[in-house]
C-alpha positions as a printed NumPy array, in Angstrom:
array([[-87.238, -54.924,  34.567],
       [-83.889, -55.588,  36.286],
       [-82.084, -55.351,  33.054],
       [-83.698, -52.188,  32.186],
       [-82.714, -50.794,  35.85 ],
       [-79.514, -51.742,  35.224],
       [-79.174, -49.973,  31.872],
       [-80.869, -46.967,  33.092],
       [-78.304, -46.97 ,  36.083],
       [-75.347, -47.331,  33.618],
       [-76.924, -44.267,  31.405],
       [-77.182, -42.057,  34.467],
       [-73.545, -42.838,  35.541],
       [-72.587, -42.031,  31.849],
       [-74.356, -39.044,  32.246],
       [-72.717, -38.073,  35.426],
       [-69.309, -38.87 ,  33.907],
       [-70.033, -36.48 ,  30.896],
       [-71.366, -33.874,  33.096],
       [-67.829, -33.965,  35.339],
       [-65.816, -34.14 ,  32.004],
       [-67.73 , -31.142,  30.617],
       [-67.2  , -29.239,  33.843],
       [-63.47 , -29.996,  33.995],
       [-63.146, -28.787,  30.11 ],
       [-65.209, -25.828,  31.028],
       [-62.968, -24.916,  33.969],
       [-59.716, -25.622,  32.133],
       [-60.847, -23.422,  29.166],
       [-61.829, -20.559,  31.49 ],
       [-58.65 , -20.547,  32.951],
       [-56.757, -20.649,  29.617],
       [-58.791, -17.719,  28.516],
       [-57.933, -15.656,  31.837],
       [-54.254, -16.505,  31.192],
       [-54.558, -15.262,  27.526],
       [-56.329, -12.065,  28.724],
       [-53.514, -11.588,  31.333],
       [-50.791, -12.073,  28.643],
       [-52.503,  -9.746,  26.374],
       [-52.46 ,  -6.983,  28.931],
       [-48.952,  -7.473,  29.601],
       [-47.894,  -7.534,  26.085],
       [-50.215,  -4.396,  25.484],
       [-48.563,  -2.579,  28.445],
       [-45.206,  -3.475,  27.159],
       [-45.849,  -2.32 ,  23.575],
       [-47.29 ,   1.113,  24.921],
       [-44.058,   1.435,  26.738],
       [-42.048,   0.963,  23.855],
       [-44.136,   3.077,  21.629],
       [-43.701,   5.859,  24.026],
       [-39.716,   5.203,  24.249],
       [-39.597,   5.307,  20.453],
       [-41.626,   8.56 ,  20.424],
       [-39.08 ,  10.073,  22.788],
       [-36.208,   8.644,  20.655],
       [-37.968,  10.287,  17.46 ],
       [-37.98 ,  13.782,  19.282],
       [-34.301,  13.269,  20.214],
       [-33.384,  12.232,  16.519],
       [-35.396,  15.474,  15.181],
       [-33.188,  17.807,  17.816],
       [-30.112,  15.97 ,  16.537],
       [-31.184,  16.383,  12.953],
       [-31.727,  20.094,  13.415],
       [-28.222,  20.651,  15.247],
       [-26.673,  18.787,  12.555],
       [-28.319,  20.728,   9.671],
       [-27.111,  23.861,  11.329],
       [-23.487,  22.543,  11.423],
       [-23.673,  21.567,   7.765],
       [-24.716,  25.183,   6.79 ],
       [-21.911,  26.695,   8.935],
       [-19.374,  24.467,   7.557],
       [-20.704,  25.065,   3.823],
       [-20.306,  28.846,   4.395],
       [-16.93 ,  28.467,   5.965],
       [-15.85 ,  26.339,   2.838],
       [-17.289,  28.912,   0.601],
       [-15.362,  31.692,   2.167],
       [-12.065,  29.761,   2.379],
       [-12.301,  28.884,  -1.494],
       [-12.603,  32.549,  -2.11 ],
       [ -9.857,  33.668,   0.109],
       [ -7.559,  30.992,  -1.626],
       [ -8.544,  31.983,  -5.091],
       [ -7.862,  35.594,  -4.3  ],
       [ -4.456,  34.717,  -2.826],
       [ -3.568,  32.588,  -5.725],
       [ -4.285,  35.29 ,  -8.008],
       [ -2.574,  38.091,  -6.099],
       [  0.64 ,  35.697,  -5.886],
       [  0.606,  35.042,  -9.548],
       [  0.076,  38.613, -10.602],
       [  3.021,  39.55 ,  -8.364],
       [  5.157,  36.696,  -9.756],
       [  4.626,  37.925, -13.164],
       [  5.447,  41.648, -12.385],
       [  8.724,  40.473, -10.582],
       [  9.626,  38.223, -13.611],
       [  8.834,  41.164, -15.98 ],
       [ 11.183,  43.424, -13.756],
       [ 13.868,  40.864, -13.88 ],
       [ 13.715,  40.523, -17.57 ],
       [ 13.84 ,  44.376, -18.064],
       [ 16.781,  44.345, -15.761],
       [ 18.544,  41.745, -17.782],
       [ 17.947,  43.587, -21.063],
       [ 19.489,  46.837, -19.751],
       [ 22.269,  45.053, -18.586],
       [ 22.734,  43.513, -21.935],
       [ 22.54 ,  46.717, -23.727],
       [ 25.289,  48.034, -21.271],
       [ 27.518,  45.341, -22.105],
       [ 27.041,  45.744, -25.816],
       [ 27.981,  49.606, -25.524],
       [ 30.859,  48.489, -23.363],
       [ 32.097,  46.158, -25.902],
       [ 31.563,  48.504, -28.677],
       [ 33.592,  50.791, -26.784],
       [ 36.563,  48.272, -26.385],
       [ 36.327,  47.518, -30.102],
       [ 36.714,  51.09 , -30.995],
       [ 39.543,  51.323, -28.518],
       [ 41.303,  48.337, -29.904],
       [ 40.907,  49.638, -33.485],
       [ 42.551,  53.008, -32.242],
       [ 45.422,  51.141, -30.792],
       [ 45.874,  49.195, -33.901],
       [ 46.131,  52.42 , -35.927],
       [ 48.696,  53.835, -33.569],
       [ 50.6  ,  50.515, -33.584],
       [ 50.739,  50.484, -37.289],
       [ 52.085,  54.041, -37.255],
       [ 54.664,  53.051, -34.706],
       [ 55.79 ,  50.002, -36.65 ],
       [ 56.612,  52.333, -39.7  ],
       [ 58.623,  54.527, -37.058],
       [ 59.79 ,  51.644, -34.968],
       [ 63.526,  52.702, -34.693],
       [ 62.483,  56.342, -33.589],
       [ 59.55 ,  55.353, -31.231],
       [ 60.832,  52.145, -29.364],
       [ 60.054,  53.313, -25.866],
       [ 56.599,  54.393, -26.902],
       [ 56.022,  50.99 , -28.481],
       [ 56.93 ,  49.203, -25.274],
       [ 54.491,  51.7  , -23.327],
       [ 51.606,  50.798, -25.657],
       [ 52.313,  47.081, -25.109],
       [ 51.881,  47.468, -21.465],
       [ 48.802,  49.478, -21.79 ],
       [ 47.331,  46.467, -24.016],
       [ 48.226,  43.987, -21.588],
       [ 46.197,  45.8  , -18.715],
       [ 43.413,  46.175, -21.132],
       [ 43.147,  42.406, -21.61 ],
       [ 43.267,  41.834, -17.802],
       [ 40.353,  44.443, -17.587],
       [ 38.612,  42.637, -20.209],
       [ 39.128,  39.09 , -18.153],
       [ 37.914,  40.619, -15.001],
       [ 34.815,  41.874, -16.781],
       [ 34.211,  38.419, -18.286],
       [ 34.534,  36.577, -14.849],
       [ 32.223,  39.207, -13.337],
       [ 29.713,  38.701, -16.092],
       [ 29.82 ,  34.605, -15.469],
       [ 29.324,  35.065, -11.719],
       [ 26.271,  37.422, -12.442],
       [ 24.981,  34.774, -14.919],
       [ 25.324,  32.201, -12.149],
       [ 23.492,  34.306,  -9.652],
       [ 20.651,  35.082, -11.965],
       [ 20.155,  31.217, -12.705],
       [ 20.077,  30.426,  -9.137],
       [ 17.344,  33.205,  -8.479],
       [ 15.564,  31.838, -11.624],
       [ 15.827,  28.081,  -9.861],
       [ 14.652,  29.622,  -6.379],
       [ 11.461,  31.211,  -8.214],
       [ 10.711,  28.284, -10.066],
       [ 10.842,  25.912,  -7.08 ],
       [  8.636,  28.192,  -5.022],
       [  6.018,  28.591,  -7.843],
       [  6.055,  24.744,  -8.306],
       [  5.565,  24.533,  -4.436],
       [  2.768,  27.149,  -4.413],
       [  0.916,  25.435,  -7.14 ],
       [  1.238,  22.12 ,  -5.732],
       [ -0.401,  23.644,  -2.412],
       [ -2.973,  25.123,  -4.468],
       [ -3.813,  21.794,  -6.277],
       [ -3.882,  20.127,  -2.951],
       [ -6.229,  22.756,  -1.528],
       [ -8.711,  22.246,  -4.709],
       [ -8.714,  18.659,  -4.372],
       [ -9.332,  18.924,  -0.5  ],
       [-12.41 ,  21.101,  -1.222],
       [-13.686,  18.801,  -4.004],
       [-13.392,  16.034,  -1.351],
       [-15.147,  18.047,   1.186],
       [-17.833,  19.003,  -1.25 ],
       [-18.295,  15.056,  -1.994],
       [-18.699,  14.274,   1.785],
       [-21.073,  17.246,   2.081],
       [-23.314,  15.661,  -0.654],
       [-23.023,  12.205,   0.96 ],
       [-24.395,  13.733,   4.489],
       [-27.219,  15.252,   2.559],
       [-27.918,  12.171,   0.897],
       [-27.795,  10.427,   4.469],
       [-29.986,  13.067,   5.774],
       [-32.615,  12.183,   3.133],
       [-32.352,   8.455,   4.031],
       [-32.781,   9.086,   7.409],
       [-35.967,  11.035,   6.754],
       [-37.259,   8.222,   4.757],
       [-36.348,   5.955,   7.471],
       [-38.239,   8.   ,  10.063],
       [-41.324,   8.135,   7.623],
       [-41.182,   4.162,   7.488],
       [-40.997,   4.172,  11.187],
       [-43.879,   6.242,  11.664],
       [-45.635,   3.983,   9.052],
       [-44.69 ,   0.832,  11.021],
       [-45.815,   2.561,  14.148],
       [-49.318,   3.159,  12.726],
       [-49.481,  -0.363,  11.329],
       [-48.734,  -1.511,  15.049],
       [-51.413,   0.61 ,  16.406],
       [-53.824,  -0.668,  13.828],
       [-52.746,  -4.387,  14.324],
       [-53.6  ,  -3.595,  18.172],
       [-56.988,  -2.526,  17.594],
       [-57.701,  -5.43 ,  15.196],
       [-56.311,  -7.711,  18.206],
       [-58.657,  -6.235,  20.64 ],
       [-61.563,  -6.526,  18.222],
       [-60.531, -10.077,  17.813],
       [-60.574, -10.682,  21.694],
       [-63.852,  -9.139,  22.071],
       [-65.217, -11.447,  19.337],
       [-63.637, -14.463,  20.893],
       [-65.117, -13.725,  24.005],
       [-68.636, -13.478,  22.651],
       [-67.996, -16.685,  20.689],
       [-66.729, -18.542,  23.656],
       [-69.94 , -18.068,  25.456],
       [-71.963, -19.602,  22.704],
       [-69.733, -22.105,  21.196],
       [-67.092, -24.13 ,  22.75 ],
       [-65.209, -25.023,  19.504],
       [-65.364, -21.603,  18.046],
       [-63.81 , -20.382,  21.287],
       [-60.883, -22.877,  20.799],
       [-60.463, -21.526,  17.211],
       [-60.656, -18.161,  18.372],
       [-57.877, -19.083,  20.996],
       [-55.621, -20.295,  18.388],
       [-56.259, -17.291,  16.319],
       [-55.396, -15.022,  18.928],
       [-52.129, -16.99 ,  19.618],
       [-51.298, -16.473,  16.192],
       [-51.977, -12.996,  16.038],
       [-49.762, -12.507,  19.308],
       [-46.864, -14.298,  17.411],
       [-47.304, -11.878,  14.385],
       [-47.474,  -9.21 ,  16.64 ],
       [-44.059, -10.128,  18.383],
       [-42.417, -10.726,  14.975],
       [-43.533,  -7.269,  13.919],
       [-42.034,  -5.798,  17.409],
       [-38.682,  -7.457,  16.499],
       [-38.669,  -6.005,  12.985],
       [-39.47 ,  -2.49 ,  14.54 ],
       [-36.878,  -3.021,  16.946],
       [-34.239,  -3.829,  14.362],
       [-35.132,  -0.967,  12.336],
       [-34.426,   1.126,  15.327],
       [-31.001,  -0.288,  15.895],
       [-30.236,   0.325,  12.225],
       [-31.428,   3.908,  12.611],
       [-29.061,   4.315,  15.695],
       [-26.245,   2.875,  13.698],
       [-26.884,   5.29 ,  10.925],
       [-27.032,   8.217,  13.362],
       [-23.657,   7.192,  14.815],
       [-21.972,   6.978,  11.303],
       [-23.365,  10.443,  10.531],
       [-22.061,  11.802,  13.609],
       [-18.52 ,  10.426,  12.925],
       [-18.564,  11.7  ,   9.487],
       [-19.372,  15.302,  10.86 ],
       [-16.291,  14.765,  13.087],
       [-13.93 ,  13.837,  10.253],
       [-15.302,  16.785,   8.158],
       [-14.611,  19.166,  10.897],
       [-11.021,  17.592,  11.217],
       [-10.466,  18.079,   7.586],
       [-11.709,  21.941,   7.898],
       [ -9.016,  22.381,  10.593],
       [ -6.233,  20.581,   8.645],
       [ -7.386,  22.926,   5.417],
       [ -7.145,  26.047,   7.571],
       [ -3.689,  24.948,   8.737],
       [ -2.425,  24.316,   5.468],
       [ -3.889,  27.477,   4.284],
       [ -1.833,  29.519,   7.038],
       [  1.162,  27.473,   5.889],
       [  0.95 ,  28.425,   2.243],
       [  0.431,  32.2  ,   3.215],
       [  3.596,  32.087,   5.197],
       [  5.401,  30.575,   2.303],
       [  4.315,  33.212,  -0.049],
       [  5.08 ,  35.955,   2.289],
       [  8.989,  34.42 ,   2.859],
       [  8.908,  34.325,  -1.223],
       [  8.118,  37.921,  -1.428],
       [ 10.626,  38.782,   1.212],
       [ 13.378,  36.923,  -0.701],
       [ 12.521,  38.291,  -3.996],
       [ 12.53 ,  41.775,  -2.602],
       [ 15.88 ,  41.241,  -1.263],
       [ 17.279,  39.781,  -4.401],
       [ 16.08 ,  43.087,  -6.303],
       [ 18.017,  45.585,  -3.944],
       [ 20.956,  46.986,  -5.877],
       [ 24.586,  45.811,  -4.668],
       [ 27.708,  47.803,  -4.987],
       [ 28.684,  45.746,  -8.214],
       [ 25.534,  45.034, -10.173],
       [ 25.568,  41.862, -12.041],
       [ 26.036,  42.047, -16.081],
       [ 24.059,  39.911, -18.377],
       [ 26.643,  37.871, -20.327],
       [ 26.751,  37.933, -24.049],
       [ 25.108,  34.949, -25.728],
       [ 27.271,  31.904, -25.463],
       [ 27.109,  28.232, -26.854],
       [ 24.97 ,  27.333, -23.755],
       [ 22.449,  30.075, -24.276],
       [ 21.134,  28.34 , -27.408],
       [ 20.045,  24.946, -26.021],
       [ 23.143,  23.283, -24.545],
       [ 22.349,  23.844, -20.897],
       [ 23.154,  21.735, -18.034],
       [ 20.653,  19.519, -16.478],
       [ 19.726,  21.912, -13.62 ],
       [ 19.021,  24.752, -16.139],
       [ 16.954,  22.658, -18.463],
       [ 14.959,  21.384, -15.481],
       [ 14.2  ,  24.588, -13.937],
       [ 14.082,  26.581, -16.94 ],
       [ 11.351,  29.451, -16.909],
       [ 10.643,  29.599, -20.579],
       [  7.48 ,  27.436, -21.243],
       [  7.918,  24.557, -23.745],
       [  4.655,  22.995, -23.266],
       [  2.196,  23.289, -26.463],
       [ -1.118,  23.293, -24.85 ],
       [ -3.52 ,  20.322, -25.925],
       [ -6.386,  21.128, -28.035],
       [ -9.751,  20.859, -25.654],
       [-11.699,  18.821, -28.232],
       [ -8.659,  16.383, -28.992],
       [ -8.159,  16.094, -25.342],
       [-11.768,  15.198, -24.623],
       [-11.896,  12.638, -27.574],
       [ -8.673,  11.069, -26.104],
       [-10.111,  10.54 , -22.608],
       [-13.801,   9.885, -23.529],
       [-13.65 ,   6.163, -23.354],
       [-12.061,   6.293, -20.067],
       [-14.43 ,   8.811, -18.385],
       [-17.428,   6.531, -19.883],
       [-16.124,   3.404, -18.631],
       [-17.503,   1.997, -15.254],
       [-15.675,   1.954, -12.189],
       [-12.817,  -0.434, -11.784],
       [-12.987,  -1.701, -15.357],
       [-10.028,  -0.122, -16.86 ],
       [ -7.003,  -2.478, -16.968],
       [ -4.693,  -0.425, -19.487],
       [ -4.625,   3.361, -19.468],
       [ -2.753,   4.588, -22.373],
       [ -2.346,   8.223, -23.496],
       [  0.676,   8.273, -25.597],
       [  1.728,  11.663, -27.462],
       [ -1.476,  13.551, -26.68 ],
       [  0.305,  16.716, -25.665],
       [ -1.222,  16.393, -22.027],
       [  0.324,  19.147, -19.709],
       [ -0.238,  20.243, -16.243],
       [ -3.656,  21.474, -16.894],
       [ -4.693,  18.006, -17.801],
       [ -3.242,  16.232, -14.644],
       [ -6.594,  16.553, -12.824],
       [ -8.513,  14.667, -15.616],
       [ -5.965,  11.869, -15.565],
       [ -6.128,  11.704, -11.675],
       [ -9.933,  11.681, -11.449],
       [ -9.924,   8.806, -14.097],
       [ -7.121,   6.729, -12.483],
       [ -8.948,   7.18 ,  -8.923],
       [-12.081,   5.51 , -10.296],
       [-10.025,   2.204, -11.362],
       [ -7.782,   1.931,  -8.332],
       [ -8.452,  -1.818,  -8.06 ],
       [ -8.436,  -2.683, -11.853],
       [ -5.645,  -0.501, -13.562],
       [ -2.45 ,  -2.502, -14.036],
       [ -0.729,  -0.688, -16.976],
       [ -0.076,   2.913, -17.543],
       [  1.644,   4.778, -20.441],
       [  1.632,   8.658, -20.601],
       [  4.67 ,   8.863, -22.42 ],
       [  5.606,  11.807, -25.043],
       [  3.664,  14.26 , -23.252],
       [  4.476,  17.584, -21.356],
       [  3.51 ,  16.792, -17.647],
       [  6.857,  18.186, -16.281],
       [  7.671,  17.983, -12.629],
       [  4.437,  19.433, -11.082],
       [  2.357,  17.057, -13.162],
       [  4.242,  14.047, -12.082],
       [  4.322,  15.114,  -8.515],
       [  0.549,  15.554,  -8.407],
       [ -0.055,  12.096, -10.278],
       [  2.284,  10.321,  -7.544],
       [ -0.196,  10.504,  -4.917],
       [ -2.629,   8.273,  -7.064],
       [  0.262,   6.02 ,  -8.317],
       [  0.733,   5.09 ,  -4.725],
       [ -2.912,   3.897,  -4.434],
       [ -2.831,   1.653,  -7.448],
       [ -2.54 ,  -1.625,  -5.833],
       [ -2.153,  -3.755,  -9.054],
       [  0.191,  -1.496, -11.139],
       [  2.553,  -3.645, -12.97 ],
       [  3.672,  -1.247, -15.762],
       [  4.474,   2.402, -15.417],
       [  5.678,   4.348, -18.417],
       [  6.495,   8.195, -18.031],
       [  9.128,   8.701, -20.627],
       [  9.746,  11.904, -22.516],
       [  7.723,  14.112, -20.295],
       [ 10.18 ,  16.774, -19.308],
       [ 10.629,  15.281, -15.826],
       [ 13.503,  16.218, -13.607],
       [ 14.928,  15.289, -10.342],
       [ 11.844,  16.3  ,  -8.082],
       [  9.571,  14.643, -10.208],
       [ 11.729,  11.229, -10.219],
       [ 11.813,  11.503,  -6.159],
       [  8.254,  11.706,  -6.071],
       [  7.821,   8.634,  -8.355],
       [ 10.358,   6.663,  -6.323],
       [  8.566,   7.545,  -3.057],
       [  5.188,   6.392,  -4.585],
       [  6.373,   3.34 ,  -6.024],
       [  8.823,   1.99 ,  -3.294],
       [  6.16 ,   0.102,  -1.46 ],
       [  4.64 ,  -1.319,  -4.392],
       [  4.494,  -5.467,  -4.554],
       [  3.506,  -5.935,  -8.044],
       [  5.439,  -3.162, -10.047],
       [  7.63 ,  -4.737, -12.525],
       [  8.618,  -2.252, -15.246],
       [  9.325,   1.501, -14.435],
       [ 10.386,   3.51 , -17.728],
       [ 11.538,   7.176, -17.383],
       [ 13.688,   7.489, -20.462],
       [ 13.988,  10.699, -22.41 ],
       [ 13.666,  13.187, -19.443],
       [ 15.924,  15.455, -17.67 ],
       [ 16.633,  13.261, -14.701],
       [ 20.401,  13.656, -13.273],
       [ 22.19 ,  12.188, -10.309],
       [ 19.837,  13.041,  -7.493],
       [ 16.83 ,  11.547,  -9.396],
       [ 18.443,   8.33 , -10.153],
       [ 19.721,   8.076,  -6.601],
       [ 16.111,   8.451,  -5.224],
       [ 14.982,   5.581,  -7.448],
       [ 17.976,   3.447,  -6.284],
       [ 17.405,   4.019,  -2.781],
       [ 13.676,   3.263,  -2.979],
       [ 13.418,   0.811,  -5.467],
       [ 10.403,  -1.726,  -5.585],
       [ 11.225,  -5.322,  -4.428],
       [  9.322,  -6.55 ,  -7.449],
       [ 10.851,  -4.243, -10.134],
       [ 12.396,  -6.24 , -13.11 ],
       [ 12.896,  -3.576, -15.686],
       [ 14.43 ,  -0.046, -15.279],
       [ 14.486,   2.366, -18.188],
       [ 16.746,   5.474, -17.686],
       [ 17.707,   6.087, -21.277],
       [ 18.647,   9.491, -22.657],
       [ 18.732,  11.245, -19.432],
       [ 21.607,  13.293, -17.54 ],
       [ 23.063,  10.806, -15.549],
       [ 26.583,  10.872, -14.631],
       [ 29.107,   8.972, -12.332],
       [ 27.353,   9.829,  -8.966],
       [ 24.087,   8.554, -10.013],
       [ 25.773,   5.231, -11.606],
       [ 27.483,   4.677,  -8.062],
       [ 24.303,   5.187,  -6.132],
       [ 22.831,   2.646,  -8.609],
       [ 25.631,   0.158,  -7.983],
       [ 25.363,   0.408,  -4.384],
       [ 21.636,  -0.457,  -4.551],
       [ 22.558,  -3.395,  -6.692],
       [ 25.12 ,  -4.539,  -4.319],
       [ 22.659,  -4.589,  -1.257],
       [ 20.287,  -6.669,  -3.487],
       [ 17.766,  -4.328,  -3.911],
       [ 15.04 ,  -5.296,  -6.345],
       [ 15.022,  -8.146,  -8.613],
       [ 16.1  ,  -6.455, -11.627],
       [ 16.559,  -8.436, -14.834],
       [ 16.929,  -5.557, -17.452],
       [ 18.52 ,  -2.123, -17.174],
       [ 18.641,   0.764, -19.561],
       [ 21.166,   3.343, -19.151],
       [ 21.995,   4.375, -22.862],
       [ 22.563,   7.862, -23.833],
       [ 23.748,   9.451, -20.537],
       [ 27.079,  10.8  , -19.394],
       [ 28.502,   8.   , -17.156],
       [ 32.21 ,   7.935, -17.095],
       [ 34.855,   5.41 , -16.206],
       [ 34.422,   5.362, -12.514],
       [ 30.758,   5.064, -12.703],
       [ 31.212,   2.176, -15.189],
       [ 33.568,   0.341, -13.352],
       [ 31.18 ,   0.581,  -9.959],
       [ 28.403,  -0.581, -12.1  ],
       [ 30.466,  -3.578, -13.529],
       [ 31.586,  -4.475,  -9.887],
       [ 27.847,  -4.679,  -8.841],
       [ 26.626,  -6.357, -11.742],
       [ 29.124,  -9.188, -11.12 ],
       [ 27.366,  -9.824,  -7.739],
       [ 23.746,  -9.344,  -8.857],
       [ 23.153, -12.475, -10.718],
       [ 19.602, -11.808, -11.55 ],
       [ 20.495,  -9.326, -14.263],
       [ 20.274, -10.397, -17.889],
       [ 20.784,  -7.467, -19.968],
       [ 22.167,  -3.791, -19.499],
       [ 22.265,  -1.151, -22.12 ],
       [ 25.169,   1.195, -22.061],
       [ 25.362,   2.82 , -25.402],
       [ 26.173,   6.472, -25.781],
       [ 28.303,   6.777, -22.703],
       [ 32.016,   7.97 , -22.653],
       [ 33.618,   4.533, -22.118],
       [ 37.197,   4.451, -21.916],
       [ 39.622,   1.493, -22.086],
       [ 39.329,   0.962, -18.535],
       [ 35.635,   1.052, -18.442],
       [ 35.579,  -1.528, -21.522],
       [ 37.89 ,  -4.043, -19.65 ],
       [ 35.957,  -3.971, -16.459],
       [ 32.965,  -4.858, -18.835],
       [ 34.742,  -7.406, -20.583],
       [ 35.719,  -9.106, -17.199],
       [ 31.93 ,  -8.935, -16.12 ],
       [ 30.88 , -10.603, -19.195],
       [ 33.492, -13.408, -18.927],
       [ 32.465, -14.262, -15.12 ],
       [ 28.609, -13.617, -15.848],
       [ 27.726, -15.728, -19.189],
       [ 24.258, -15.231, -18.995],
       [ 24.537, -11.451, -18.742],
       [ 24.325,  -9.5  , -22.337],
       [ 26.065,  -6.217, -22.413],
       [ 25.101,  -3.563, -25.06 ],
       [ 27.656,  -0.806, -25.704]])
């Protein structure tokens, strides 16, 4: 009985301990549930506040979107109006230039006819005088005094003829200067027009990019709305789970603990979704900021386009005023000279460069499309060698070449567009894209009817290059100013310079010699054959070459070398044994 009582007491104590443990667990779990409920209420309040803030931001974004769309429409209308005005001004100026050129040609033809009539009269007078002289010779003894008088008259006629020839020469020089000015102004106007067209194309591309950004923004807003709906549904599910957990906690302690853990996992998932939503909102704000910056740049480009348009209109007005002044009659109207040796092709370099007679055979459209098809089909930054040799490409094909090269700025290393008809205007337009080719190593623009202005543009485009090794400008119409521009702005990495068969004389050679003395570039091969470099230019080059130890080959064939120039070259060859000179 005592053992049973002791056992009974021990069981009672264990029951009391179990009841105390159960009550402590129940109190702890009740406290945890209350804390979870409190946290749930705080999270729900914070989420409601954030949802309200996001709704406000969405409304603000909608207002900004409407404003930006209105600004885009205004910019598009303004751009369309500017394009039409520029096209109209261009057409009017070209028509006026053509009319003025036709008037000048008519004046030249009339002056030529007058000169022919005057020459025929002079020939008739000379014939009459010869007849009289024959009669006087037969009666020389009787009419000596008359013979002397006739000789004096003949001398006066010769002086008058010389004066007329001098006046004709001056008139021809003035006419050439006028043609040079008109051609330069036409090149400037065409260059400005091309720049405006390129800027218009760039603005169109930017507008399309902005439209794409607007569509992306709408998609992002739709995505944000969908995420907000998901959050609301998740919140409702969470509330349902809390209710179920409360009901289950009253019935089963273990199910209550599982529900609490499930609730905790749900809270963690909700927090992750909230972080994702915040990140998307930040990205959306960044996109909006970028969009605003692009709109600001578009407005700046529009203002710059307007200023350039005004500048072009002022230049056209000045050109028309100058042409109207040159057409006013003077006291001694210029006479067109009779055809001379130079009129049949042996013109000076400046006249060849600014000739108004077109010598560009237009390329066949189908042939041109076939030539550039492979380059247009290539993916961006995949072309390494860009070669269009003898394709009759002219200034009208420059836009296609420029577009292709701009798609491959990082990959092109070699360009060969020799034996075409790009002329000064085409090369000046391409110089902008040449300057952007960071990896260009070889550039060949030979036999393209390029003059001094084109050479100056190439010099400016390549002077800062760090990889250009070969520059070929042979077979063009470049004279001393062009070579001077190349020499003073020579790229430091240039090793081969080809200036064969141009119009370079002593002045250009001296400029190149001065550049070699200062150590400009790292030339190893220099081509100057087929030019007009005289004794002074050759001697300066010889002195400079003797101090430029990196030069290995120099070609001077076809230049007027005298004994002094040859002796200077022989001395250089003796002191510079690694140099090979071709004369």
